[in-house]
C-alpha positions in Angstrom: 155.1 -24.6 345.2 157.6 -22.5 347.2 160.1 -22.2 344.5 157.2 -21.0 342.1 156.2 -18.4 344.8 159.9 -17.7 345.0 159.5 -16.8 341.1 156.9 -14.3 341.8 158.9 -12.6 344.5 161.7 -12.6 342.1 160.0 -11.0 339.3 158.6 -7.7 341.1 162.1 -7.3 342.4 163.4 -7.5 338.6 160.9 -5.2 336.8 161.2 -2.0 335.6 158.9 0.3 333.6 160.5 1.5 330.1 158.3 4.4 329.1 159.4 6.5 326.5 158.8 9.9 326.1 156.8 9.7 323.0 154.5 7.2 322.9 150.8 6.4 320.4 148.5 3.3 321.1 147.6 3.7 317.9 151.3 3.1 316.1 151.8 0.6 318.7 148.7 -2.0 318.3 148.7 -1.3 314.7 151.4 0.3 312.6 154.2 -1.7 314.1 152.5 -5.0 313.4 151.6 -3.8 310.1 154.6 -2.8 308.8 156.4 -6.3 310.3 153.6 -8.8 309.5 150.9 -7.2 307.7 149.0 -10.3 307.2 148.9 -11.5 310.5 145.4 -11.8 311.9 144.3 -8.9 314.7 140.4 -9.3 314.5 138.3 -12.2 314.0 134.8 -11.1 313.4 132.4 -13.2 314.3 128.8 -12.9 311.7 125.1 -13.2 311.9 125.6 -17.0 310.8 128.2 -17.9 313.4 131.0 -18.2 310.5 134.5 -15.7 311.9 135.8 -13.2 308.8 139.4 -12.3 309.9 140.8 -8.9 309.5 144.8 -8.6 309.0 146.8 -5.8 311.1 147.8 -4.6 307.7 143.6 -4.3 306.8 143.4 -2.5 310.4 146.0 0.2 309.8 144.2 0.8 306.2 141.1 0.9 307.5 142.3 3.0 310.3 143.8 5.1 308.4 140.7 6.1 305.9 138.9 6.8 309.3 141.7 9.3 310.7 141.4 10.6 307.6 137.3 11.1 307.4 137.9 12.6 310.6 140.4 15.0 309.7 138.3 16.2 306.9 135.5 16.7 309.1 137.3 19.2 311.4 138.9 16.9 314.2 142.0 16.8 315.2 144.3 16.7 318.8 142.5 16.8 321.6 139.2 16.7 320.5 136.5 13.7 321.9 135.1 11.2 319.1 132.6 9.4 320.8 132.1 5.2 319.9 128.6 3.9 320.4 129.0 0.9 318.7 128.9 -3.0 319.9 132.0 -5.4 319.2 133.2 -5.2 315.7 136.3 -5.0 313.6 135.3 -0.9 312.8 135.2 -0.3 316.4 139.0 -1.6 317.2 139.9 0.4 313.6 138.1 3.5 315.2 139.5 3.5 318.4 143.6 3.1 316.8 142.3 6.2 314.2 141.3 8.4 316.7 145.0 7.3 318.7 146.6 8.0 315.7 145.1 11.1 315.1 146.0 12.6 318.6 142.4 12.9 319.4 140.8 11.4 322.4 138.1 8.1 322.4 135.1 8.4 324.5 133.9 4.7 324.6 130.0 4.7 325.1 128.3 1.1 326.0 125.0 0.2 323.9 123.0 -0.3 326.4 123.4 3.5 327.8 119.8 5.0 327.7 119.2 8.8 326.4 119.7 10.4 329.7 123.3 8.7 330.1 124.1 9.6 326.9 123.0 13.1 326.9 125.2 14.0 329.8 128.3 12.3 328.7 128.3 14.0 325.1 127.9 17.2 326.7 130.0 17.0 329.5 132.7 15.4 327.3 132.1 18.1 324.9 132.6 15.4 322.0 133.1 16.5 318.6 132.2 13.5 316.8 130.4 10.2 317.0 130.8 7.0 315.0 127.3 4.5 316.2 125.2 2.4 314.2 121.2 2.5 313.7 120.3 1.9 317.1 122.7 4.2 318.6 121.5 6.9 316.5 117.7 5.9 317.6 119.1 7.4 321.0 120.8 10.5 319.2 118.2 11.9 317.5 115.5 11.1 320.3 117.7 13.6 322.2 117.7 16.1 319.9 120.5 18.1 317.7 119.9 21.2 320.3 120.5 19.2 323.1 123.9 18.5 321.5 125.3 21.5 320.6 129.1 20.6 320.5 128.3 17.4 318.3 129.2 18.5 314.7 129.9 14.9 313.1 127.4 12.2 313.3 128.8 8.8 310.7 126.8 5.9 310.7 127.5 2.6 310.3 124.2 1.5 309.1 123.9 4.7 306.3 122.9 7.9 306.4 120.1 9.6 307.9 119.2 13.3 308.5 122.7 14.3 310.0 124.0 11.4 310.0 126.4 10.7 307.3 127.0 7.0 305.6 130.0 6.1 307.7 131.4 3.3 305.4 131.2 5.4 302.4 132.7 8.4 304.4 136.0 6.1 305.1 136.1 4.3 301.4 136.3 7.7 299.8 139.8 8.8 301.4 143.1 7.6 300.5 145.0 4.4 302.7 148.0 7.0 303.6 148.1 8.9 306.9 150.3 10.0 308.7 150.0 9.9 312.8 149.9 12.6 315.1 153.5 12.2 316.6 151.8 12.3 320.5 154.2 12.0 324.1 153.1 9.9 326.2 151.4 11.5 328.8 149.5 13.4 325.8 145.4 12.4 326.6 144.1 9.4 324.7 141.0 8.0 326.1 138.6 9.1 328.5 136.2 6.4 330.4 133.1 7.6 332.3 133.1 6.1 335.7 130.6 6.4 338.6 130.4 7.7 342.5 128.1 8.1 345.0 128.4 12.3 345.0 127.4 14.1 341.7 127.2 12.6 338.2 129.5 10.4 336.3 133.1 11.2 336.3 135.7 11.2 333.0 138.9 9.1 334.3 141.3 11.0 331.3 144.0 8.5 330.8 147.1 9.3 328.8 148.6 7.0 326.1 150.8 5.3 328.5 148.1 3.8 329.7 148.1 0.9 327.6 152.1 0.2 329.0 151.0 0.4 332.4 148.3 -2.8 331.7 151.0 -5.3 330.1 152.0 -6.3 333.1 148.4 -6.5 334.8 147.7 -8.9 331.6 150.2 -11.2 331.4 150.1 -12.0 335.0 146.6 -13.6 335.1 146.5 -14.7 331.6 149.9 -17.2 333.1 152.7 -15.6 330.9 150.5 -14.3 327.9 150.9 -14.5 324.9 152.0 -17.7 324.0 152.1 -19.2 320.5 148.6 -20.4 319.4 146.9 -17.9 322.0 143.3 -16.2 320.8 141.6 -14.3 323.0 138.2 -13.0 323.7 135.9 -11.4 326.5 132.1 -10.8 326.0 132.8 -7.4 327.8 131.5 -5.1 326.0 134.8 -2.7 324.9 133.5 0.4 325.6 134.1 -0.9 329.1 137.7 -1.2 331.0 137.8 -4.5 331.2 136.6 -4.9 327.4 138.8 -2.3 326.5 141.9 -2.3 328.3 142.5 -5.6 329.7 141.2 -7.4 326.6 141.4 -5.3 322.9 144.3 -3.1 323.3 147.0 -5.4 325.1 146.1 -8.8 322.8 146.6 -6.6 319.6 150.7 -5.1 321.5 151.4 -8.2 321.7 149.9 -9.1 318.3 147.6 -11.5 319.4 143.9 -11.4 317.3 140.9 -10.6 319.6 137.4 -12.3 318.5 134.9 -10.6 318.2 131.3 -11.7 318.9 128.7 -9.2 320.7 126.0 -10.4 323.1 123.1 -8.8 323.0 122.2 -10.7 326.2 124.8 -13.1 328.0 124.5 -16.8 326.6 126.2 -19.3 328.5 125.9 -22.5 326.0 126.4 -19.9 323.1 129.3 -18.5 324.9 131.4 -22.5 324.6 130.0 -23.1 321.8 132.2 -19.9 320.8 135.0 -20.9 322.7 135.0 -24.4 321.6 134.4 -23.3 317.6 136.7 -20.7 317.5 139.7 -22.2 319.5 140.0 -19.5 322.0 142.4 -19.9 324.7 141.9 -16.3 326.6 139.1 -15.0 328.2 138.8 -12.0 329.8 135.5 -13.3 332.1 133.7 -11.2 334.5 132.3 -13.2 337.2 128.3 -12.9 336.7 128.4 -14.3 333.6 131.3 -17.0 335.0 128.7 -18.0 337.6 126.0 -18.3 335.0 128.3 -20.8 332.9 127.9 -23.1 335.4 124.8 -23.6 335.1 126.0 -25.4 331.9 126.3 -29.0 333.2 129.9 -31.3 332.3 130.4 -28.1 329.6 134.0 -30.1 328.9 132.1 -33.2 327.8 129.7 -31.1 325.8 132.3 -28.8 324.1 135.7 -29.4 322.6 137.6 -26.1 323.9 141.3 -25.7 324.8 141.0 -22.9 326.8 144.7 -21.6 328.7 143.8 -18.9 331.0 140.5 -17.5 331.9 141.1 -13.7 333.7 138.2 -12.0 335.9 137.9 -9.0 337.7 135.2 -6.3 338.3 133.8 -8.4 342.0 134.7 -10.7 343.7 134.7 -14.4 342.0 134.0 -16.4 345.7 135.3 -19.8 346.4 132.6 -22.0 344.7 133.3 -20.4 341.2 136.8 -20.5 341.9 137.0 -24.4 342.3 133.9 -25.1 339.4 137.0 -23.7 337.0 139.1 -25.7 338.3 136.3 -28.7 338.3 134.7 -28.3 335.1 137.2 -25.7 333.1 140.6 -28.0 333.8 142.4 -24.6 335.4 142.7 -21.8 337.7 140.7 -18.9 336.8 143.0 -16.0 338.0 141.4 -12.9 339.6 142.7 -9.4 338.5 142.1 -6.1 340.3 141.6 -2.6 339.2 139.0 0.8 338.8 138.7 3.1 335.6 140.9 5.4 337.1 143.7 2.8 337.9 143.3 -0.7 336.4 144.9 -3.7 336.5 146.9 -3.4 340.2 146.0 -6.8 341.8 146.4 -10.1 340.1 147.0 -14.0 340.5 148.2 -16.1 338.5 148.1 -19.9 338.7 151.9 -20.2 336.8 152.9 -18.8 339.5 151.5 -20.3 342.5 149.5 -17.0 343.4 146.0 -17.9 343.9 143.8 -18.6 347.0 140.1 -18.9 347.4 138.6 -15.9 347.5 141.6 -13.3 347.0 142.3 -11.0 344.4 145.7 -11.9 344.8 149.0 -10.4 345.2 150.6 -6.6 343.7 151.0 -6.9 339.7 155.0 -6.1 339.2 155.5 -2.8 338.5 152.5 -1.6 341.0 152.9 -0.6 345.0 149.3 -1.7 346.3 148.6 -2.0 350.1 145.8 -1.7 352.7 145.6 1.8 354.7 144.2 3.2 357.6 142.6 6.8 356.5 145.6 8.6 358.0 147.5 6.4 354.8 149.4 4.5 357.3 149.5 0.7 355.7 147.3 -2.1 358.1 148.8 -4.7 360.0 147.9 -8.3 358.5 144.5 -8.8 359.4 143.5 -5.8 359.9 140.5 -4.0 357.7 141.3 -1.1 355.6 141.3 1.0 352.4 143.3 -0.4 349.1 145.1 2.5 347.9 147.6 2.3 344.7 151.2 4.4 344.8 150.8 7.1 342.0 154.9 7.2 341.6 156.7 4.6 340.8 158.8 2.9 343.5 162.0 4.6 344.7 164.1 1.5 342.4 162.4 2.6 339.7 162.4 6.4 339.9 165.5 7.3 341.9 166.4 6.8 345.9 164.7 8.4 348.4 167.8 10.6 349.2 168.1 11.2 345.1 164.2 12.6 345.0 164.5 14.5 348.9 167.7 16.3 347.0 165.0 17.5 344.2 162.0 18.6 346.9 159.8 15.6 345.9 158.0 15.1 349.2 154.5 14.1 347.5 152.8 16.6 349.5 151.0 18.4 346.7 149.0 17.2 344.4 150.2 20.0 341.5 153.1 17.7 340.4 151.4 14.0 341.0 150.3 13.0 337.7 153.0 13.2 335.3 154.2 16.9 334.7 156.7 16.6 337.5 160.6 15.3 337.7 158.7 12.2 339.1 157.6 9.3 336.7 153.8 8.8 337.7 152.5 5.4 337.8 151.8 4.3 334.0 148.5 2.8 334.7 147.1 5.3 336.3 144.7 8.3 335.3 146.0 11.6 334.0 142.7 13.2 336.1 138.8 13.8 335.8 137.7 15.5 332.9 137.3 19.3 334.1 137.0 18.0 338.0 140.1 18.9 339.4 138.8 18.9 343.1 137.5 15.3 343.0 141.2 14.9 341.1 142.6 16.3 344.3 140.6 14.0 346.8 141.3 10.6 345.2 144.6 10.8 346.3 146.4 10.8 350.0 149.7 11.8 349.7 151.4 9.5 347.3 147.9 7.3 347.4 144.8 7.0 345.0 142.4 5.7 347.6 140.0 3.5 345.7 137.3 3.0 348.1 137.2 -0.2 348.2 137.6 -2.3 351.8 139.9 -5.1 351.8 142.7 -6.9 354.6 145.6 -8.0 353.8 146.8 -11.8 354.9 150.6 -12.9 356.3 151.5 -14.3 352.9 150.6 -10.9 350.9 147.0 -11.9 349.3 144.3 -9.2 349.1 141.0 -10.0 350.4 138.1 -7.7 348.9 136.0 -6.8 351.6 132.6 -4.1 349.8 132.6 -0.5 348.6 133.7 2.0 351.2 131.2 4.1 349.3 127.8 4.0 347.9 129.2 2.6 344.4 126.9 -0.6 343.6 128.3 -3.5 341.9 126.1 -5.3 339.5 127.7 -7.8 337.3 131.1 -6.2 336.7 129.5 -2.7 336.6 130.4 -0.1 339.4 126.4 1.9 339.6 126.5 5.3 341.0 123.3 5.9 342.3 123.4 9.5 340.9 122.0 9.2 338.0 119.6 6.3 338.6 117.6 8.9 341.1 117.5 11.7 339.1 115.8 9.5 336.2 113.6 7.9 339.1 112.7 11.3 340.4 111.4 12.9 336.5 108.3 9.6 337.3 105.2 11.7 337.9 104.4 9.9 341.1 108.0 9.7 342.6 108.7 12.4 345.3 111.5 11.1 346.4 113.8 8.2 346.0 117.1 6.4 346.7 119.4 3.4 344.9 121.2 1.1 346.5 122.8 -2.3 346.2 121.9 -5.7 348.1 123.7 -8.5 348.2 123.1 -11.1 344.9 124.4 -14.4 344.3 124.4 -13.8 340.9 125.5 -10.5 340.2 127.2 -9.7 343.4 124.4 -6.6 343.4 121.6 -5.4 342.2 120.1 -2.5 342.7 117.7 -1.5 344.9 115.4 1.6 344.9 113.3 3.1 347.7 110.5 5.3 346.6 108.7 7.7 348.7 105.4 8.9 346.5 103.9 11.5 346.1 100.3 12.3 347.8 97.6 10.6 345.1 99.8 8.2 343.5 99.5 4.4 345.4 101.6 2.0 345.6 101.1 -1.3 343.8 103.5 -3.8 341.5 102.2 -2.2 338.0 103.1 1.2 339.3 107.5 -0.4 340.3 107.2 -1.9 336.7 106.5 1.3 335.5 108.7 3.1 337.4 111.2 0.6 336.3 110.5 0.9 333.0 111.6 4.4 332.7 115.6 4.3 334.0 116.0 0.9 332.0 114.7 2.7 329.0 116.2 6.6 329.9 119.2 5.3 331.2 120.8 1.7 331.0 119.4 -1.9 331.1 121.9 -2.4 333.7 121.3 -0.1 336.0 117.4 -0.2 336.3 116.1 -1.4 339.9 115.3 -4.8 339.8 113.5 -4.8 342.6 111.3 -1.6 344.3 110.4 -1.2 347.6 107.7 1.5 348.7 108.6 3.8 351.2 106.9 6.5 353.4 110.0 8.3 354.4 113.8 8.2 353.7 116.3 8.3 356.2 118.5 11.8 355.8 121.3 13.2 357.9 120.4 17.3 359.1 122.0 18.2 356.0 119.5 16.7 354.2 121.7 13.9 352.6 120.1 10.4 352.1 121.6 7.8 354.8 122.4 5.0 352.2 124.0 2.9 355.0 120.5 2.7 356.8 118.7 1.2 353.7 121.9 -1.2 353.0 121.2 -2.8 355.8 117.6 -2.6 355.3 118.0 -4.1 351.4 
């Protein structure tokens, strides 16, 4: 075991980043493989009949080129936002690649988003284009064209309707040839919205380099991914960082096929059946889904599967599920940790002997991660603090302390922090919050990027997650900010005031609980609670609605009128 642990340290010391000046995610994930091995499988899509249909890298290149040409013909170009409102499919992969090759910015949106969430994100991002299916188009129709003034082009996978064009027809009319736009590694490529406790959701803008930044964080928890015969799958929506950046894009980079099979509602029996039937070797499965899979008795006896690696993240796995993985899956479930702004920076690896029940793991090679105090100093072993990530590469990789000092690189100012100064940024780090310079500034303390997550580090270097330092709710792997929930709650005619907090839950980690103050003339009742829940579920998102509602006469407030959520969490 000591020799294995020494191997982890050796890899950390030997690691160095190699980020080219010019880099494009679409070319790297698709065209590179298509030109070298066009028949190599890229996406294995499982149809309604449960039969697989493989799409090769050559086919993926042709399709993505057609999409890029179709978008360009409709006035979309470098720097423009194109939203994707689709469940897992080969079309999603092709659309992402097309957008990157076009030099535009991909804006993935979860299919479960309601009209309020979609309206805000489409308008805040000034999205010019949208690719969706019929259910997504129905939500856009409900929003109304007048409420989306920047949205010029809508392509619907299920055919034309009103202002929406037929996606398949529009794409089929275009050429299979397209010259990708030359992009810098720091050029914007992707924006994923993340929630906070103050204000509405923020768009975390990433450069093309973000994919290269994710690679060591994929390889470590998947035990030296890729290996011959590897085949990747996740039940997570590809609209989330976990599905897109932990699974889809890294796998395509490595030439490993990805199984696409959308789950409207996660079914543990169906998950095991899929893993067995398709010969899936690698999976990223959120802890909540793993806890649901524990309900399947003796899965190895019931399903003939051959999983090689299972990675999980988004919330703490817990020791019980950790041990279940070893007993029932026949492998060690490797955890990983990160945020939308800076993902996959801590991880476990059974292969490297870096695994401990209840711990997230240790820093992924290439990343400096610490538990720090409010003043930025590093905590002692077993001392509680905040997880923080260095925004710049280590001195070994980006020059000595003396060399940097001679250049005047003190790291004291935000102006050179993300990619524009002479020092090289951590490649997995976001560029900025979209149109929110103050929020971007507040995310950093000196050279540290703050996560807002409380943790402790033991004497062996393992990091143990303890909880949020703010009010973000972590439920079933989703990070949920209360602001949007409260905004929709307050739109109900019976609600005078409301607050949303996280309540501990054995299955989901946390559930959303809402404390509601009613207006005069309304009385608490189970029927009213269900009505309020239904409004949030339909207008915002199925994963954000409050599973519990407690009616209160008043909410605890600070002298400035802010809700004291800490007291509500204690009461929840």
